[in-house]
Every structure is written in structure tokens, then in C-alpha cells.
PATOR-351504 format. One record per residue: residue number from 1; residue in one letter; z, x, y negated of N, C-alpha, C, CB in turn. Coordinates in Angstrom, 1 decimal. Glycine has a CB too. Layout:
BEGIN
<NUM; a; <Z; X; Y>; <Z; X; Y>; <Z; X; Y>; <Z; X; Y>>;
...
END
This chain:
BEGIN
<1; m; <0.1; 0.5; 1.2>; <0.0; 0.3; 0.0>; <0.0; 0.9; -1.3>; <0.4; -0.3; 0.0>>;
<2; n; <-1.1; 0.9; -2.1>; <-1.4; 1.2; -3.3>; <-0.2; 0.5; -4.4>; <-2.8; 0.7; -3.4>>;
<3; t; <1.3; 1.3; -4.8>; <1.3; 0.7; -5.8>; <1.1; 1.1; -7.1>; <2.1; 0.3; -5.7>>;
<4; g; <0.6; 1.9; -7.3>; <0.0; 2.3; -8.3>; <-1.2; 1.5; -9.0>; <-0.4; 3.3; -7.9>>;
<5; r; <-2.1; 1.2; -7.6>; <-3.0; 0.4; -8.4>; <-2.8; -1.1; -8.5>; <-4.3; 0.7; -8.0>>;
<6; i; <-1.7; -1.6; -7.6>; <-1.1; -3.0; -7.9>; <-0.8; -3.1; -9.4>; <0.2; -3.2; -7.1>>;
<7; v; <0.1; -1.6; -9.9>; <0.4; -2.1; -11.5>; <-0.4; -2.0; -12.3>; <1.4; -1.5; -12.2>>;
<8; a; <-1.2; -0.9; -12.4>; <-2.4; -0.9; -13.3>; <-3.3; -2.1; -13.5>; <-3.1; 0.2; -12.8>>;
<9; e; <-3.4; -2.9; -12.5>; <-4.0; -4.4; -12.4>; <-3.0; -5.3; -13.1>; <-4.3; -4.8; -10.8>>;
<10; l; <-1.8; -5.0; -12.8>; <-0.8; -5.8; -13.9>; <-1.1; -5.8; -14.7>; <0.2; -5.6; -14.3>>;
<11; i; <-0.7; -4.3; -15.8>; <-0.4; -3.9; -16.8>; <-2.1; -4.4; -17.8>; <0.2; -2.3; -16.5>>;
<12; e; <-3.1; -4.4; -16.4>; <-4.4; -4.2; -17.3>; <-4.7; -6.1; -17.4>; <-5.8; -3.0; -16.4>>;
<13; g; <-4.3; -7.0; -16.6>; <-4.3; -8.2; -16.3>; <-3.7; -8.8; -18.1>; <-3.3; -8.5; -14.6>>;
<14; t; <-2.3; -8.5; -18.3>; <-1.5; -8.6; -19.5>; <-2.0; -8.2; -20.2>; <-0.4; -8.2; -19.7>>;
<15; h; <-2.6; -7.0; -20.3>; <-3.1; -6.7; -21.4>; <-4.4; -7.9; -22.2>; <-3.6; -5.3; -21.0>>;
<16; h; <-5.4; -7.8; -21.0>; <-6.8; -8.5; -21.0>; <-6.0; -10.6; -22.2>; <-7.7; -8.7; -18.5>>;
<17; m; <-5.2; -10.8; -21.1>; <-4.4; -12.1; -22.0>; <-3.9; -12.1; -23.0>; <-3.4; -12.5; -21.6>>;
<18; r; <-3.2; -10.5; -23.2>; <-2.9; -11.0; -25.0>; <-4.5; -10.8; -25.8>; <-1.4; -9.7; -26.0>>;
<19; n; <-5.4; -9.9; -25.2>; <-6.7; -9.9; -25.8>; <-6.6; -11.3; -26.3>; <-8.0; -9.5; -24.7>>;
<20; i; <-7.2; -12.2; -25.1>; <-7.2; -13.6; -25.7>; <-6.6; -14.4; -26.6>; <-7.1; -14.3; -24.9>>;
<21; r; <-5.2; -14.4; -26.2>; <-4.3; -15.0; -27.4>; <-4.4; -14.4; -28.6>; <-3.0; -14.9; -27.2>>;
<22; s; <-4.7; -13.3; -28.9>; <-4.7; -12.6; -30.5>; <-6.1; -12.6; -30.9>; <-4.2; -10.9; -30.6>>;
<23; a; <-7.1; -13.4; -30.3>; <-8.4; -13.4; -30.4>; <-8.2; -14.9; -31.3>; <-9.4; -13.3; -28.7>>;
<24; r; <-7.8; -15.7; -30.4>; <-8.4; -17.1; -30.6>; <-6.8; -17.7; -31.6>; <-8.8; -18.2; -28.8>>;
<25; r; <-6.6; -17.6; -33.2>; <-6.0; -17.9; -33.9>; <-6.1; -19.5; -34.9>; <-5.9; -16.9; -34.3>>;
<26; g; <-7.6; -19.4; -34.6>; <-7.7; -20.8; -35.3>; <-7.4; -22.0; -34.4>; <-9.2; -21.0; -35.9>>;
<27; f; <-8.0; -22.9; -35.2>; <-8.5; -24.2; -34.7>; <-10.3; -24.3; -34.4>; <-7.9; -25.3; -35.8>>;
<28; t; <-10.1; -25.5; -32.8>; <-12.0; -25.4; -32.0>; <-12.2; -26.3; -33.2>; <-12.6; -26.4; -29.9>>;
<29; l; <-13.3; -26.6; -33.0>; <-14.1; -27.7; -33.7>; <-13.5; -29.2; -33.0>; <-15.9; -27.3; -33.3>>;
<30; i; <-13.5; -29.3; -32.3>; <-13.0; -30.3; -31.0>; <-11.6; -30.9; -32.1>; <-12.4; -29.4; -29.2>>;
<31; e; <-10.3; -30.2; -32.1>; <-9.2; -29.6; -32.3>; <-9.4; -30.3; -33.7>; <-9.0; -28.1; -32.0>>;
<32; i; <-10.1; -30.0; -34.7>; <-10.6; -30.3; -35.9>; <-11.0; -32.0; -36.3>; <-11.9; -29.5; -36.0>>;
<33; l; <-11.6; -32.3; -35.6>; <-12.3; -33.4; -35.7>; <-11.7; -34.9; -35.0>; <-13.6; -33.0; -35.0>>;
<34; i; <-10.5; -33.7; -34.1>; <-9.7; -35.3; -33.6>; <-8.5; -35.4; -34.6>; <-9.0; -35.3; -31.7>>;
<35; v; <-8.3; -34.3; -35.2>; <-7.3; -34.1; -36.5>; <-7.9; -35.7; -37.4>; <-7.6; -32.1; -37.6>>;
<36; v; <-9.0; -35.5; -37.7>; <-10.0; -36.3; -38.8>; <-10.2; -38.2; -38.5>; <-11.9; -35.4; -38.6>>;
<37; v; <-10.3; -37.8; -37.0>; <-10.4; -39.2; -36.1>; <-9.3; -40.4; -36.4>; <-10.3; -38.8; -34.4>>;
<38; i; <-7.8; -39.8; -35.9>; <-6.5; -40.0; -36.2>; <-6.2; -40.1; -37.8>; <-5.8; -38.9; -35.6>>;
<39; l; <-6.6; -39.7; -38.5>; <-6.2; -39.5; -40.0>; <-6.9; -40.7; -40.4>; <-6.8; -38.0; -40.9>>;
<40; g; <-8.6; -40.9; -40.0>; <-8.9; -41.8; -40.4>; <-8.5; -43.5; -39.6>; <-10.1; -41.3; -40.5>>;
<41; i; <-8.1; -43.6; -39.0>; <-7.7; -44.6; -37.9>; <-6.2; -45.0; -39.2>; <-7.3; -43.6; -35.8>>;
<42; l; <-5.6; -44.2; -39.0>; <-4.3; -44.4; -39.9>; <-4.6; -44.6; -41.1>; <-3.4; -43.2; -39.9>>;
<43; a; <-5.3; -44.3; -41.9>; <-6.0; -45.0; -43.1>; <-6.6; -46.3; -43.1>; <-7.0; -44.5; -43.5>>;
<44; s; <-7.1; -46.5; -41.5>; <-7.3; -48.3; -41.9>; <-6.6; -49.1; -41.7>; <-8.3; -49.1; -41.4>>;
<45; i; <-5.3; -48.6; -41.3>; <-4.1; -49.4; -40.7>; <-3.4; -49.7; -42.0>; <-3.2; -48.6; -39.6>>;
<46; v; <-3.2; -48.6; -43.0>; <-2.4; -48.5; -43.9>; <-3.1; -49.1; -45.5>; <-1.9; -47.1; -43.9>>;
<47; i; <-4.0; -48.9; -45.5>; <-5.4; -49.3; -46.9>; <-5.0; -50.7; -46.9>; <-7.5; -49.1; -46.4>>;
<48; p; <-5.2; -51.3; -45.6>; <-5.2; -52.9; -46.5>; <-3.8; -53.6; -46.8>; <-6.2; -54.2; -45.5>>;
<49; q; <-2.9; -52.8; -46.3>; <-1.7; -53.1; -46.8>; <-1.6; -53.5; -48.2>; <-1.1; -52.1; -46.6>>;
<50; f; <-1.8; -52.2; -48.7>; <-1.6; -52.0; -50.4>; <-2.9; -53.1; -51.1>; <-2.0; -50.0; -50.9>>;
<51; t; <-3.9; -53.4; -50.7>; <-4.9; -53.9; -51.2>; <-3.7; -55.7; -51.2>; <-6.5; -53.6; -50.2>>;
<52; n; <-3.3; -55.9; -50.1>; <-2.8; -57.2; -50.2>; <-1.4; -57.2; -51.3>; <-2.3; -57.7; -48.5>>;
<53; a; <-0.6; -55.8; -51.5>; <0.3; -55.5; -52.3>; <-0.3; -56.2; -53.9>; <0.4; -53.9; -52.2>>;
<54; s; <-1.7; -55.5; -54.1>; <-1.5; -55.4; -55.1>; <-2.3; -56.9; -55.9>; <-1.9; -53.9; -55.3>>;
<55; d; <-2.4; -58.2; -54.5>; <-2.9; -59.4; -54.6>; <-1.8; -60.1; -55.0>; <-3.6; -59.9; -53.6>>;
<56; q; <-0.9; -59.5; -54.3>; <0.0; -60.3; -54.6>; <1.1; -60.3; -56.1>; <0.6; -60.0; -53.5>>;
<57; a; <1.2; -59.1; -56.8>; <1.3; -58.6; -57.5>; <0.4; -59.2; -58.9>; <1.3; -57.7; -57.0>>;
<58; a; <-0.7; -59.7; -58.6>; <-1.9; -60.3; -59.6>; <-1.3; -61.7; -59.5>; <-3.9; -60.1; -59.1>>;
<59; e; <-0.9; -62.1; -58.5>; <-0.1; -63.9; -58.0>; <1.2; -63.7; -59.0>; <0.6; -64.1; -55.8>>;
<60; s; <2.0; -62.9; -58.7>; <3.2; -62.9; -59.3>; <3.1; -63.2; -60.8>; <3.9; -61.7; -59.1>>;
<61; q; <2.3; -61.8; -61.4>; <2.2; -62.1; -62.7>; <1.7; -63.3; -63.2>; <1.6; -61.3; -63.1>>;
<62; a; <0.5; -63.8; -62.6>; <-0.1; -64.6; -63.4>; <0.8; -66.5; -63.5>; <-1.8; -64.4; -62.8>>;
<63; r; <1.7; -65.9; -62.2>; <2.7; -67.4; -62.1>; <3.8; -67.1; -63.9>; <4.1; -67.2; -59.9>>;
<64; t; <4.2; -65.6; -63.8>; <5.3; -65.7; -64.8>; <4.5; -65.7; -66.0>; <6.5; -64.5; -64.6>>;
<65; q; <3.4; -65.3; -66.3>; <2.8; -65.9; -67.5>; <2.7; -67.7; -67.7>; <1.3; -65.2; -67.5>>;
<66; l; <2.1; -68.0; -66.6>; <2.3; -69.1; -66.8>; <3.5; -70.2; -67.3>; <1.9; -69.3; -66.0>>;
<67; q; <4.4; -69.7; -66.5>; <5.7; -70.3; -66.8>; <6.6; -69.9; -68.3>; <6.7; -69.8; -65.6>>;
<68; s; <6.1; -68.4; -68.8>; <6.4; -68.3; -69.9>; <5.4; -69.4; -71.0>; <6.4; -66.6; -70.1>>;
<69; m; <4.4; -69.7; -70.6>; <3.1; -70.2; -71.5>; <3.6; -71.6; -72.1>; <1.5; -70.6; -70.4>>;
<70; r; <4.2; -71.9; -70.5>; <4.7; -73.5; -70.4>; <6.2; -73.6; -71.4>; <5.1; -74.0; -68.5>>;
<71; s; <6.7; -72.6; -71.5>; <7.8; -72.2; -71.8>; <7.9; -72.3; -73.6>; <8.0; -70.8; -71.1>>;
<72; q; <7.2; -71.8; -73.9>; <6.8; -71.6; -75.7>; <5.9; -72.9; -75.7>; <5.6; -69.9; -76.3>>;
<73; c; <5.3; -73.7; -75.1>; <5.0; -75.0; -75.3>; <5.5; -76.0; -75.9>; <4.9; -75.3; -74.4>>;
<74; q; <6.5; -75.9; -74.8>; <7.4; -77.2; -74.8>; <8.8; -76.3; -76.3>; <8.3; -77.6; -72.5>>;
<75; l; <9.1; -75.4; -76.0>; <9.9; -74.9; -77.7>; <8.6; -75.7; -78.7>; <10.1; -72.4; -78.2>>;
<76; f; <7.0; -75.3; -78.9>; <6.2; -75.6; -80.0>; <6.9; -77.0; -80.1>; <4.6; -75.6; -79.7>>;
<77; r; <6.4; -77.8; -79.1>; <7.0; -79.6; -79.0>; <8.5; -79.7; -79.8>; <7.3; -80.2; -77.0>>;
<78; a; <9.1; -79.1; -79.3>; <10.5; -79.2; -79.8>; <10.8; -79.2; -80.7>; <11.2; -78.5; -79.5>>;
<79; q; <10.1; -78.6; -81.6>; <10.2; -77.7; -83.4>; <9.3; -78.6; -83.7>; <9.7; -75.6; -83.8>>;
<80; f; <8.0; -78.7; -83.6>; <6.7; -80.1; -84.5>; <6.9; -81.1; -83.8>; <4.7; -79.9; -84.5>>;
<81; g; <6.9; -81.1; -82.6>; <6.9; -82.7; -82.2>; <5.7; -83.5; -81.6>; <7.2; -83.6; -83.6>>;
<82; y; <4.8; -82.2; -81.4>; <3.4; -82.5; -80.4>; <3.3; -80.9; -79.5>; <1.7; -82.9; -81.5>>;
<83; l; <2.2; -81.1; -79.0>; <1.6; -79.9; -78.4>; <1.1; -79.4; -79.0>; <1.0; -79.9; -77.7>>;
<84; p; <1.1; -77.8; -79.1>; <-0.2; -77.2; -79.9>; <-1.2; -77.0; -79.3>; <-0.1; -76.0; -80.3>>;
<85; g; <-2.3; -77.1; -80.0>; <-3.8; -77.6; -80.2>; <-4.0; -79.5; -80.2>; <-4.8; -77.0; -78.6>>;
<86; d; <-2.7; -79.9; -80.1>; <-2.7; -81.3; -80.3>; <-3.9; -81.8; -81.7>; <-1.1; -81.5; -80.7>>;
<87; a; <-4.9; -81.3; -82.7>; <-5.7; -81.7; -83.6>; <-5.6; -83.1; -83.8>; <-6.8; -81.3; -83.4>>;
<88; d; <-5.9; -84.1; -82.6>; <-5.9; -85.8; -82.7>; <-5.0; -86.1; -82.5>; <-6.7; -86.8; -82.0>>;
<89; d; <-4.5; -85.9; -82.3>; <-2.5; -86.5; -82.2>; <-2.2; -87.5; -81.2>; <-1.9; -87.5; -83.7>>;
<90; d; <-3.3; -87.2; -80.2>; <-3.4; -88.3; -79.1>; <-2.1; -87.9; -77.7>; <-5.2; -88.1; -78.5>>;
<91; g; <-1.3; -86.6; -77.5>; <-0.4; -86.4; -76.9>; <-0.9; -85.2; -76.0>; <0.0; -87.7; -76.3>>;
<92; a; <-1.9; -85.1; -76.1>; <-2.7; -83.7; -75.3>; <-2.9; -82.6; -75.9>; <-4.1; -84.0; -74.9>>;
<93; m; <-3.2; -82.1; -75.6>; <-4.0; -80.3; -76.0>; <-5.6; -80.6; -75.8>; <-3.4; -78.7; -74.6>>;
<94; d; <-6.4; -80.1; -77.0>; <-7.2; -80.9; -76.9>; <-8.4; -79.4; -76.2>; <-7.3; -81.9; -78.4>>;
<95; s; <-8.0; -78.4; -76.5>; <-8.8; -77.0; -76.2>; <-7.1; -75.9; -75.7>; <-10.0; -76.3; -78.1>>;
<96; i; <-7.8; -74.9; -74.6>; <-7.0; -73.7; -74.6>; <-7.2; -73.3; -75.5>; <-7.2; -72.8; -73.8>>;
<97; t; <-8.1; -72.8; -76.2>; <-8.6; -72.0; -77.9>; <-7.4; -72.5; -78.7>; <-10.5; -72.7; -78.8>>;
<98; a; <-7.7; -73.7; -78.8>; <-7.5; -74.4; -79.8>; <-5.0; -74.2; -79.7>; <-8.5; -76.4; -79.4>>;
<99; c; <-5.2; -74.5; -78.5>; <-3.4; -74.7; -77.9>; <-3.2; -72.8; -78.0>; <-3.1; -75.6; -75.5>>;
<100; f; <-3.7; -72.0; -77.7>; <-3.4; -70.5; -78.0>; <-3.2; -70.2; -79.3>; <-4.4; -69.5; -77.6>>;
<101; d; <-4.0; -70.6; -80.3>; <-4.4; -70.2; -81.7>; <-3.5; -71.2; -82.3>; <-6.1; -70.4; -82.1>>;
<102; e; <-3.0; -71.9; -82.1>; <-1.9; -72.8; -82.8>; <-0.7; -72.0; -82.6>; <-1.6; -74.4; -82.1>>;
<103; l; <-0.2; -71.4; -81.1>; <0.6; -70.7; -81.0>; <1.0; -69.2; -81.3>; <0.6; -71.0; -80.3>>;
<104; v; <-0.1; -69.1; -81.4>; <-0.2; -67.4; -82.1>; <-0.1; -67.4; -84.0>; <-2.2; -66.6; -81.6>>;
<105; d; <-0.4; -68.6; -84.1>; <-0.1; -68.9; -85.9>; <1.0; -69.2; -85.8>; <-0.9; -70.2; -86.8>>;
<106; e; <2.0; -70.1; -85.0>; <3.2; -69.9; -86.0>; <4.2; -69.2; -85.2>; <3.9; -71.4; -86.7>>;
<107; d; <4.1; -67.9; -84.7>; <4.5; -66.8; -84.3>; <5.3; -67.2; -82.5>; <5.5; -66.2; -85.6>>;
<108; f; <4.6; -68.0; -81.6>; <5.8; -68.4; -80.7>; <5.0; -67.3; -79.4>; <6.0; -70.5; -80.4>>;
<109; i; <3.6; -66.6; -79.7>; <3.1; -65.8; -78.9>; <2.2; -64.8; -79.9>; <2.4; -66.7; -77.6>>;
<110; p; <2.8; -63.5; -79.3>; <1.4; -62.4; -79.8>; <0.3; -62.6; -80.0>; <1.1; -61.4; -79.0>>;
<111; p; <0.0; -62.0; -80.8>; <-1.9; -62.2; -80.7>; <-2.2; -61.8; -79.6>; <-2.9; -61.3; -81.9>>;
<112; y; <-3.0; -62.0; -79.5>; <-4.1; -61.5; -78.2>; <-5.6; -60.5; -78.7>; <-4.8; -63.3; -77.4>>;
<113; p; <-6.0; -59.8; -77.7>; <-7.2; -58.9; -78.2>; <-8.6; -60.3; -78.7>; <-7.8; -57.7; -76.5>>;
<114; p; <-9.5; -59.5; -79.4>; <-10.6; -60.8; -79.6>; <-11.5; -60.7; -78.7>; <-11.4; -60.9; -81.0>>;
<115; a; <-12.5; -61.3; -78.9>; <-13.2; -61.8; -78.1>; <-13.9; -60.0; -77.8>; <-14.2; -63.4; -78.7>>;
<116; p; <-14.8; -59.9; -76.9>; <-15.3; -60.7; -75.7>; <-14.0; -61.0; -74.6>; <-16.6; -59.7; -75.0>>;
<117; a; <-13.0; -60.7; -74.7>; <-11.9; -60.3; -73.7>; <-11.8; -62.0; -74.0>; <-10.4; -58.9; -73.9>>;
<118; p; <-11.0; -62.7; -72.8>; <-10.4; -64.2; -72.6>; <-9.7; -64.6; -73.2>; <-9.9; -64.6; -71.6>>;
<119; v; <-9.6; -65.8; -73.5>; <-9.1; -65.9; -74.8>; <-7.1; -66.0; -74.0>; <-10.0; -67.6; -75.9>>;
<120; g; <-6.4; -65.8; -74.6>; <-4.8; -65.8; -74.2>; <-4.4; -64.6; -73.9>; <-4.4; -66.5; -73.0>>;
<121; p; <-3.5; -64.7; -73.2>; <-2.6; -63.7; -72.3>; <-3.5; -63.6; -71.4>; <-1.1; -64.2; -71.6>>;
<122; s; <-3.4; -62.0; -71.5>; <-4.6; -61.3; -69.8>; <-3.5; -62.1; -68.6>; <-4.6; -58.5; -69.4>>;
<123; l; <-4.5; -62.0; -68.0>; <-4.2; -62.6; -66.9>; <-5.0; -61.8; -65.5>; <-4.5; -64.1; -67.1>>;
<124; g; <-5.6; -60.8; -65.9>; <-6.8; -59.8; -65.3>; <-7.9; -60.8; -64.8>; <-6.3; -58.6; -63.7>>;
<125; s; <-8.3; -60.5; -63.3>; <-10.0; -61.2; -63.4>; <-10.3; -62.2; -62.5>; <-11.4; -60.1; -63.1>>;
<126; k; <-8.8; -62.4; -61.9>; <-8.3; -63.3; -60.9>; <-8.5; -65.0; -61.4>; <-6.7; -62.9; -60.5>>;
<127; f; <-7.2; -65.1; -62.6>; <-7.3; -66.0; -62.8>; <-7.6; -66.4; -64.1>; <-6.4; -66.4; -62.3>>;
<128; t; <-8.1; -67.8; -64.8>; <-8.2; -68.2; -66.0>; <-7.0; -69.2; -66.2>; <-9.6; -68.8; -66.2>>;
<129; w; <-7.6; -69.4; -68.3>; <-6.1; -70.3; -68.4>; <-7.0; -71.9; -68.0>; <-5.2; -70.2; -70.6>>;
<130; d; <-6.5; -72.7; -68.4>; <-7.0; -74.3; -68.3>; <-5.9; -75.3; -68.9>; <-7.2; -74.7; -66.7>>;
<131; l; <-6.6; -76.1; -68.8>; <-5.4; -77.6; -69.4>; <-5.3; -78.1; -67.7>; <-6.5; -79.5; -70.9>>;
<132; s; <-4.3; -79.1; -67.7>; <-4.7; -80.0; -66.8>; <-5.5; -81.2; -67.3>; <-3.4; -80.4; -66.1>>;
<133; a; <-6.1; -81.9; -66.6>; <-6.6; -82.9; -66.0>; <-6.4; -84.3; -68.0>; <-5.4; -83.1; -64.0>>;
<134; d; <-5.3; -84.2; -67.8>; <-5.0; -85.5; -69.2>; <-4.4; -84.2; -70.2>; <-3.2; -87.2; -68.7>>;
<135; g; <-4.8; -82.7; -70.0>; <-4.4; -82.3; -71.3>; <-2.9; -82.1; -71.6>; <-5.0; -83.3; -72.1>>;
<136; s; <-2.2; -82.1; -70.9>; <-0.8; -82.7; -71.0>; <0.1; -80.8; -70.8>; <-0.3; -84.3; -69.3>>;
<137; r; <-0.4; -80.1; -70.2>; <-0.1; -79.4; -69.8>; <-0.5; -78.0; -69.3>; <0.3; -80.0; -69.4>>;
<138; l; <-0.7; -76.4; -69.8>; <-1.5; -75.2; -69.1>; <-1.3; -75.7; -67.5>; <-0.8; -73.4; -69.5>>;
<139; v; <-2.4; -74.8; -67.0>; <-2.9; -74.5; -65.5>; <-3.4; -73.5; -65.5>; <-3.7; -75.2; -64.9>>;
<140; i; <-3.4; -73.1; -64.3>; <-4.0; -71.5; -64.3>; <-4.7; -71.9; -62.8>; <-2.5; -69.9; -64.2>>;
<141; t; <-6.5; -71.3; -62.9>; <-7.3; -72.0; -61.9>; <-7.4; -70.2; -61.3>; <-9.0; -73.1; -62.6>>;
<142; a; <-7.4; -70.1; -60.1>; <-8.3; -69.0; -59.5>; <-9.3; -69.1; -59.0>; <-7.8; -68.5; -58.7>>;
<143; s; <-10.1; -67.5; -59.0>; <-11.4; -67.3; -59.0>; <-11.7; -67.5; -57.2>; <-11.8; -65.6; -59.6>>;
<144; d; <-10.5; -67.3; -56.5>; <-11.0; -67.4; -54.8>; <-10.0; -68.5; -54.5>; <-10.8; -65.6; -53.7>>;
<145; d; <-9.5; -68.8; -52.9>; <-9.0; -69.4; -52.8>; <-7.4; -70.2; -53.1>; <-9.4; -69.2; -52.4>>;
<146; t; <-6.8; -69.1; -53.3>; <-5.5; -69.4; -53.8>; <-5.3; -70.6; -54.3>; <-5.2; -68.6; -54.7>>;
<147; d; <-4.1; -71.3; -54.1>; <-3.9; -72.4; -54.6>; <-2.6; -72.7; -55.7>; <-3.9; -73.0; -53.5>>;
<148; t; <-3.2; -73.1; -56.9>; <-2.2; -72.4; -57.6>; <-2.2; -73.9; -58.8>; <-2.7; -70.6; -58.2>>;
<149; a; <-2.0; -75.3; -57.6>; <-2.2; -76.1; -58.4>; <-0.4; -76.9; -58.1>; <-3.8; -76.8; -58.1>>;
<150; s; <0.4; -75.9; -56.9>; <1.8; -76.3; -57.3>; <2.6; -75.8; -58.3>; <2.5; -76.1; -56.4>>;
<151; w; <1.9; -74.6; -58.6>; <2.7; -73.3; -59.8>; <2.7; -74.8; -61.2>; <1.0; -71.3; -60.3>>;
END
């Protein structure tokens, strides 16, 4: 039995394995692609949740604006005895523009940006100001299927 030869082969094999390990220090293309695919899957799960939060924030802002504007209309009625924008004294607001203009003129709300911005306080692109069918109160309508009737 040649012990020297066996020891030499073991040393050479260990040296060869060390060279293979030290030569492979970076990531392979397959490993990088797998990481990118995993990150893509995670992003596709997380991003829709942020979009939903944005829609909920816009809806909450619109509700708050509506409640505030209704309060201002009631304060106006309590002080002057009629609703803002009721030029013909029939108990109903005649138009959104007349309502907001009178609220601004009497300092119930701050002035809003001039045209081409929408009339009245900003509601974003999803919601718009409107009057109820009988003209007795402000309502908000949505450009999508959001139900604003109960607001």
C-alpha cells in the first residue's frame, strides 16, 4: 500500500475543491432570475393593496368635505334664514356655483381656485359636487360605481 500516493491524492483533491469554491464567488444568471421572479410575484401581491388604500382615502376625504359643506350650509341658513344660492327664495339652492359663491362671499368657506378647476372645494378626480333632486342639500356623485347616496 502506497501511503504517500494516497496522501498526495487527498491533498490534490482538497486543493482542487478549494479552487472550484474560490472561483465561484458571484451569482449565476439563473439565481438572479429566480430572485427577480420572486420579487415580481411579491410586488403583484402588495401593489393592489396600496391602490385600494388610495381609493379609500379619496372616499374618506369626499365624505369629510361633504359633511363640512352641509354644516356650512346649515350655519348659513341659521344666520340668514335661507339656503346659500337660493336666489328665487323657493327653499332650494338654484345651482352649485351660486351656492359656493354665496358661501365664499359671506366667508363661510375659503375661496377656491378659479376655473378651469372644478367649482367648490376640491374632491379629486373621482367625485363631483351636485345638488339633491329637490335642491335642498349638497350631494356628491362618483365617476365610478361608488354608492354615495347614503352619505
